[in-house]
DSSP file (Angstrom, degrees, kcal/mol; ACC not computed):
  #  RESIDUE AA STRUCTURE BP1 BP2  ACC     N-H-->O    O-->H-N    N-H-->O    O-->H-N    TCO  KAPPA ALPHA  PHI   PSI    X-CA   Y-CA   Z-CA
    1    1 A M              0   0    0      0, 0.0     2,-0.2     0, 0.0     3,-0.0   0.000 360.0 360.0 360.0 143.6  137.2  159.9  106.5
    2    2 A S     >  -     0   0    0      1,-0.1     4,-1.9     0, 0.0     5,-0.2  -0.491 360.0-108.5 -91.8 167.7  134.0  159.2  104.6
    3    3 A I  H  > S+     0   0    0      1,-0.2     4,-2.5     2,-0.2     5,-0.2   0.880 118.6  54.2 -61.4 -39.4  131.6  156.3  105.2
    4    4 A L  H  > S+     0   0    0      1,-0.2     4,-2.2     2,-0.2    -1,-0.2   0.878 107.7  48.7 -66.6 -36.6  132.7  154.7  101.9
    5    5 A S  H  > S+     0   0    0      2,-0.2     4,-2.2     1,-0.2    -1,-0.2   0.871 111.8  49.3 -71.9 -34.3  136.4  154.8  102.8
    6    6 A I  H  X S+     0   0    0     -4,-1.9     4,-2.5     2,-0.2    -2,-0.2   0.913 110.9  50.6 -67.2 -41.5  135.7  153.3  106.2
    7    7 A K  H  X S+     0   0    0     -4,-2.5     4,-2.3     1,-0.2    -2,-0.2   0.917 111.4  48.3 -60.2 -44.3  133.6  150.5  104.5
    8    8 A S  H  X S+     0   0    0     -4,-2.2     4,-2.2     2,-0.2    -1,-0.2   0.896 110.4  51.2 -63.9 -40.7  136.4  149.8  102.1
    9    9 A L  H  X S+     0   0    0     -4,-2.2     4,-2.3     2,-0.2    -2,-0.2   0.919 110.5  48.5 -62.2 -44.5  138.9  149.7  104.9
   10   10 A V  H  X S+     0   0    0     -4,-2.5     4,-2.5     1,-0.2    -2,-0.2   0.903 110.2  52.0 -63.8 -41.2  136.8  147.2  106.9
   11   11 A Q  H  X S+     0   0    0     -4,-2.3     4,-2.1     1,-0.2    -1,-0.2   0.913 110.7  47.7 -61.0 -43.0  136.4  145.0  103.7
   12   12 A R  H  X S+     0   0    0     -4,-2.2     4,-2.2     2,-0.2    -1,-0.2   0.896 111.9  49.4 -66.5 -39.9  140.1  144.9  103.2
   13   13 A I  H  X S+     0   0    0     -4,-2.3     4,-2.1     2,-0.2    -2,-0.2   0.919 110.6  50.4 -65.2 -42.6  140.8  144.1  106.8
   14   14 A M  H  X S+     0   0    0     -4,-2.5     4,-3.2     1,-0.2     5,-0.3   0.889 110.4  50.2 -62.9 -38.7  138.2  141.3  106.7
   15   15 A F  H  X S+     0   0    0     -4,-2.1     4,-2.4     1,-0.2    -1,-0.2   0.904 109.1  51.5 -65.4 -40.3  139.8  139.9  103.5
   16   16 A I  H  < S+     0   0    0     -4,-2.2    -2,-0.2     1,-0.2    -1,-0.2   0.884 117.6  39.3 -62.7 -38.2  143.2  139.9  105.2
   17   17 A I  H  X S+     0   0    0     -4,-2.1     4,-0.6    -5,-0.1    -2,-0.2   0.934 125.6  33.2 -76.8 -47.9  141.9  138.0  108.2
   18   18 A L  H  X S+     0   0    0     -4,-3.2     4,-2.6    -5,-0.2     5,-0.3   0.741 101.7  75.1 -87.4 -23.8  139.6  135.6  106.4
   19   19 A G  H  X S+     0   0    0     -4,-2.4     4,-2.3    -5,-0.3     5,-0.2   0.933  98.9  43.9 -56.3 -52.3  141.4  135.0  103.2
   20   20 A P  H  > S+     0   0    0      0, 0.0     4,-2.4     0, 0.0    -1,-0.2   0.851 112.2  54.4 -63.6 -32.6  144.1  132.7  104.6
   21   21 A I  H  X S+     0   0    0     -4,-0.6     4,-2.3     2,-0.2    -2,-0.2   0.945 111.0  44.2 -65.5 -46.6  141.6  130.8  106.7
   22   22 A Y  H  X S+     0   0    0     -4,-2.6     4,-2.3     1,-0.2    -1,-0.2   0.873 112.8  53.1 -65.6 -35.9  139.5  130.0  103.6
   23   23 A G  H  X S+     0   0    0     -4,-2.3     4,-2.3    -5,-0.3    -1,-0.2   0.904 109.1  48.6 -64.0 -41.2  142.6  129.1  101.7
   24   24 A W  H  X S+     0   0    0     -4,-2.4     4,-2.9     2,-0.2     5,-0.3   0.920 111.6  49.2 -64.9 -43.2  143.7  126.7  104.4
   25   25 A I  H  X>S+     0   0    0     -4,-2.3     4,-2.8     1,-0.2     5,-0.6   0.904 110.8  51.1 -63.0 -40.1  140.2  125.1  104.5
   26   26 A T  H  <5S+     0   0    0     -4,-2.3    -1,-0.2     1,-0.2    -2,-0.2   0.915 114.6  42.8 -62.6 -43.3  140.3  124.8  100.7
   27   27 A N  H  <5S+     0   0    0     -4,-2.3    -2,-0.2     1,-0.2    -1,-0.2   0.896 119.8  42.1 -69.6 -40.1  143.8  123.1  100.8
   28   28 A A  H  <5S-     0   0    0     -4,-2.9    -2,-0.2    -5,-0.2    -3,-0.2   0.864 137.6  -1.7 -77.4 -36.2  143.0  120.8  103.7
   29   29 A Y  T  <5S-     0   0    0     -4,-2.8     2,-0.3    -5,-0.3    -3,-0.2   0.604 105.5 -66.9-119.5 -90.0  139.5  119.8  102.7
   30   30 A S     >< -     0   0    0     -5,-0.6     4,-1.8     1,-0.1    -1,-0.2  -0.977  35.7-100.3-164.3 168.2  137.8  121.2   99.5
   31   31 A L  H  > S+     0   0    0     -2,-0.3     4,-2.3     1,-0.2     5,-0.2   0.876 120.7  55.3 -64.6 -37.4  136.5  124.3   97.9
   32   32 A S  H  > S+     0   0    0      1,-0.2     4,-2.0     2,-0.2    -1,-0.2   0.876 106.1  51.7 -65.6 -34.9  132.9  123.3   98.7
   33   33 A S  H  > S+     0   0    0      2,-0.2     4,-2.2     1,-0.2    -1,-0.2   0.912 109.2  49.9 -65.2 -41.6  133.9  123.0  102.4
   34   34 A A  H  X S+     0   0    0     -4,-1.8     4,-2.4     1,-0.2    -2,-0.2   0.893 111.0  49.5 -63.7 -39.7  135.4  126.5  102.4
   35   35 A M  H  X S+     0   0    0     -4,-2.3     4,-2.5     2,-0.2    -1,-0.2   0.854 109.0  52.5 -68.3 -34.2  132.2  127.8  100.8
   36   36 A M  H  X S+     0   0    0     -4,-2.0     4,-2.3     2,-0.2    -2,-0.2   0.909 110.5  47.6 -66.6 -41.4  130.1  126.1  103.4
   37   37 A V  H  X S+     0   0    0     -4,-2.2     4,-2.4     2,-0.2    -2,-0.2   0.923 112.7  49.4 -63.9 -44.1  132.1  127.7  106.2
   38   38 A A  H  X S+     0   0    0     -4,-2.4     4,-2.1     1,-0.2    -2,-0.2   0.913 112.5  46.7 -62.8 -42.8  131.9  131.1  104.5
   39   39 A S  H  X S+     0   0    0     -4,-2.5     4,-2.3     2,-0.2    -1,-0.2   0.883 111.2  52.4 -68.8 -36.5  128.1  130.8  104.1
   40   40 A G  H  X S+     0   0    0     -4,-2.3     4,-2.5     2,-0.2    -2,-0.2   0.911 110.1  48.1 -62.7 -42.2  127.7  129.6  107.7
   41   41 A M  H  X S+     0   0    0     -4,-2.4     4,-2.7     2,-0.2     5,-0.4   0.888 110.6  52.0 -65.5 -38.4  129.7  132.6  109.0
   42   42 A L  H  X S+     0   0    0     -4,-2.1     4,-2.3     2,-0.2     5,-0.3   0.915 111.4  46.6 -63.1 -43.2  127.6  134.9  106.8
   43   43 A I  H  X S+     0   0    0     -4,-2.3     4,-2.2     2,-0.2    -2,-0.2   0.932 116.1  44.5 -65.3 -46.1  124.4  133.4  108.2
   44   44 A V  H  X S+     0   0    0     -4,-2.5     4,-2.2     2,-0.2    -2,-0.2   0.963 120.0  38.3 -64.9 -53.5  125.6  133.6  111.9
   45   45 A F  H  X S+     0   0    0     -4,-2.7     4,-2.3     1,-0.2    -1,-0.2   0.866 116.7  51.8 -70.3 -35.2  127.1  137.1  111.7
   46   46 A G  H  X S+     0   0    0     -4,-2.3     4,-2.4    -5,-0.4    -1,-0.2   0.903 110.3  49.5 -64.5 -40.9  124.3  138.5  109.5
   47   47 A G  H  X S+     0   0    0     -4,-2.2     4,-2.4    -5,-0.3    -2,-0.2   0.900 110.7  49.9 -63.8 -41.1  121.7  137.1  111.9
   48   48 A L  H  X S+     0   0    0     -4,-2.2     4,-2.5     2,-0.2    -2,-0.2   0.907 110.9  49.3 -63.3 -41.6  123.5  138.7  114.9
   49   49 A M  H  X S+     0   0    0     -4,-2.3     4,-2.5     2,-0.2    -2,-0.2   0.908 112.0  47.9 -65.9 -41.1  123.7  142.1  113.1
   50   50 A L  H  X S+     0   0    0     -4,-2.4     4,-2.5     2,-0.2     5,-0.2   0.906 111.6  50.9 -64.6 -40.9  119.9  141.9  112.2
   51   51 A F  H  X S+     0   0    0     -4,-2.4     4,-2.4     2,-0.2    -2,-0.2   0.932 112.7  45.2 -61.1 -46.9  119.1  141.0  115.8
   52   52 A K  H  X S+     0   0    0     -4,-2.5     4,-2.1     2,-0.2     6,-0.2   0.892 113.0  50.8 -65.0 -40.3  121.2  143.9  117.2
   53   53 A A  H  X>S+     0   0    0     -4,-2.5     5,-1.8     1,-0.2     6,-1.1   0.900 112.7  45.9 -65.5 -40.2  119.7  146.3  114.6
   54   54 A R  H ><5S+     0   0    0     -4,-2.5     3,-0.6     4,-0.2    -2,-0.2   0.891 111.8  52.2 -69.0 -38.6  116.2  145.3  115.5
   55   55 A Q  H 3<5S+     0   0    0     -4,-2.4    -2,-0.2     1,-0.2    -1,-0.2   0.869 109.4  49.1 -64.4 -37.5  117.0  145.5  119.2
   56   56 A S  H 3<5S-     0   0    0     -4,-2.1    -1,-0.2    -5,-0.1    -2,-0.2   0.581 116.4-112.5 -80.9  -9.2  118.3  149.0  118.9
   57   57 A G  T <<5S+     0   0    0     -4,-0.6    -3,-0.2    -3,-0.6    -2,-0.1   0.524  82.8 123.4  91.4   5.3  115.3  150.2  116.9
   58   58 A A  S   <S+     0   0    0     -5,-1.8     2,-0.5    -6,-0.2    -4,-0.2   0.791  72.2  53.6 -69.8 -26.6  117.1  150.7  113.6
   59   59 A L        -     0   0    0     -6,-1.1    -2,-0.1    -9,-0.1    -1,-0.1  -0.932  66.0-166.2-108.4 130.2  114.7  148.3  112.0
   60   60 A S              0   0    0     -2,-0.5    -1,-0.1     1,-0.2    -2,-0.0   0.361 360.0 360.0 -95.8   6.2  111.0  149.0  112.3
   61   61 A V              0   0    0      0, 0.0    -1,-0.2     0, 0.0    -7,-0.1   0.470 360.0 360.0 -81.0 360.0  109.9  145.6  111.1
């Protein structure tokens, strides 16, 4: 498998997992609430990934 096919597989799995959650939040609350949850998750997980990358030496900044 190539890196691009693994990336695509991970994206599809994440959509399968997170799609129904965002749909439920949209139905129960509103679209803006679902977008706030999505952006919060992006900030948290993105921050964790940056922290881990910096800790491992992958980032020289």
